[in-house]
C-alpha positions, 0 to 999 in steps of 0.5 A: 759435316763435322758431325757426320765425319765424327759419327762412330756408327757410320765409320764402323759401318764402312770399316770392313770396306776400308780394311779391304781397300787397305789390304788389296790396294794400299798394302800392295802399293807399299810392298811393290818392288818398283815403288820401294826402289822409287821411294828410296831413290827419291828419298836419296835424291831429295836428300841430295838436293837439300844437301846440295843446296846447303853445300852450294851455300857453303861453297858460295860463302867460302868462295866469297870469303877466301877468294879463288886461291883460298877456295883452291886451298880449301878444296885441297884440304877437303879432297885430301880427306876424301881421297881416303874415304873409298879406301875406308869403305873398301866395299864392305857395305856391299858385302855386309848388305849382301850377307844380311839380305841372305840372313837378317838374324845376324844383322847385329853381329855384322853391324858391330864388327863393321863398326870396329873394323871401320874405326881401325881402318879410319885411324890407320888412314888418318895416321898415314895421311898425316905422315904424308903431309911433310912431303907436299909443297903446300903452305903450313895453313893448308897442311893444318887444314888437311890434318883437321879434315882427316879427322872427318874420316872417323865419323864418315866411316861410322855413318857409312856403317850405319848406312847398311842398316838403312839400305837393307831395310830400304829406309833411306828417308831416315838417313836423310834426317841426320844427313840434312841435320849435319849439313845444316850445322856445318852451314850455320857455322860457316855462315858465322865464320864468314861473318867474323872472317875466321878463315880456312881452318875454321871452315874445315873444322865446321865440316868436322863438327857437322859430321859428328852431329850427323853420326850421332843422329844416324845411330839414334835413328838406327835403333828402331831396327833393333841394332845398337852401338857396340864394338865387335871383336870377331877377328875371323869375321874381320878376315872373311869380310876383308877377303870378300871385300878385297875386289870391291875395295881395290876397285874403290881405291882405283876409282878414287884415284881416277876422281882425285888424281887430276886435282892433286896433279893440277896443284903440283905440275907446271901450268901453261901461262896462257890461262893466267892462273896459278896452281891454287887458282887452277885447283879452285876453278876446276874444283868448283866445276867438279863439285857440281859435276860430282853431284850431277853423277850422284843419281845413279848411285842413289838408284843403285843403292836402292836397287841393289838389294832387289837385284840380289834377291832377284838373282837368287830367285828368278833370272828372267825377272832379274835381267828384265828389271836390269834392262829397265834400270839401264834404259831409265838411267840413260834417259835421265843422263841425256836429259841432264846433259841438255839442261846442264850445258844450257845452265852451266854459266848461270849455275857457276855465277850464282854459286861463286860470283865473279872470277870463276868463268874458267869453271864454266868451260870445265863444267860443260866438258865434264857434263858431256860424260853424264851418260858414261857415268850413268851406264857404268853404275848398273853394269858395275853392280851387275858384276857384283851381283853375279859374283864377278866383282874380281874383274872390277879392280882390273878395270879400275886399276887400268883406268887409274893408270891411264888417268895419271899417265894422260894428266902427266902429259897434258896438264902442262899443255892444257891445264884444267881443260885437259883434266876435264877431257881425260875424265870423259876418256877414262870413263869411256874406257871403264864403260867399255870394259864393264860392258865386255865383262858384263856380256861375258858374265851374262852368257855364262849365267844363261848357260848354267 
């Protein structure tokens, strides 16, 4: 058998047939748009799954090492940094991707100027964040943790910049390598820190080191696409990019307020005594539930990241194909979200207890409430990117700004009465408002596009 397989004349006889099959079947399969979207969505989902497993192991180590209140302080420090991440993103990735899709020859120019712009914005927000620290009534250790966490903004911004290269080339599988590597380094360091009892500041520093490793790997892998690390100084392009990204940037800032305001208000507002939790413990139980929920709503982001370049091309070339694919995407995401609600409600107690052990039963209630909102988040994502694709992104800051104001107002009223449970319900109410407004503006935009 081995002799037959290795017989070169026999292989040469079937070579034309193999070439034909490759050209007619394999190449078509690989070049299929749906296959590309599926592959890149699955690559991101698989990355997120591995990342989630590692992140949950990190959470398990931190919760068991620091306890409920200590985990609350850890969450405050991490979320204080995360509060600035979308402001640093500022919608620049979407603008760069849209520009490169229309002209790949300018990739290096856009790339190097995006890096410089992100570095500048990151440093400014680090300084701004440090200046805010004396205003908070937190412990000195927690404030130091916040300061260390803020340094993550630099590698985070650089990773996001390199991500545009992977997105345009539909190669999220490559970014998966560096993401997993960085989180693996963080996990190993936190495991050692938990064994030695090195505490809060070491755990946050471990996350910083992991992001640095991730960034280095990102740049090494991006070299294969003909881009290299360099700093651009095209001030005119910076201004054009910032102006173009302004609607998306404001939307992301308001979106981040929606995602983080409740956590900080829980740490600052008076809480009802009936829950028997102080502010740090309340932040701890709510943060754990929201961490799991945040990962549950990540799938539509992966899907739309892979689908967005396709949407841009379809909108430019074929309106009927554009709307047909968008409808299929919406129905697909709706089906996945409904399935997720059913599975999540059943498994919520087991998930919480596996991750954090005892003392986090309040997180089960919060997680179940949050999971009811999965369909809202899954439907908001394609409508949001539909508006970006058709050039109506200017309405997004209005939608998310109104939602942020409602979010803060409702939390200020109901947190002192219902604690973290109020915050979880408000997440659903505000996302419902966002979805309704996105649907209204999307429908109007659809009518306008049809009449052109």
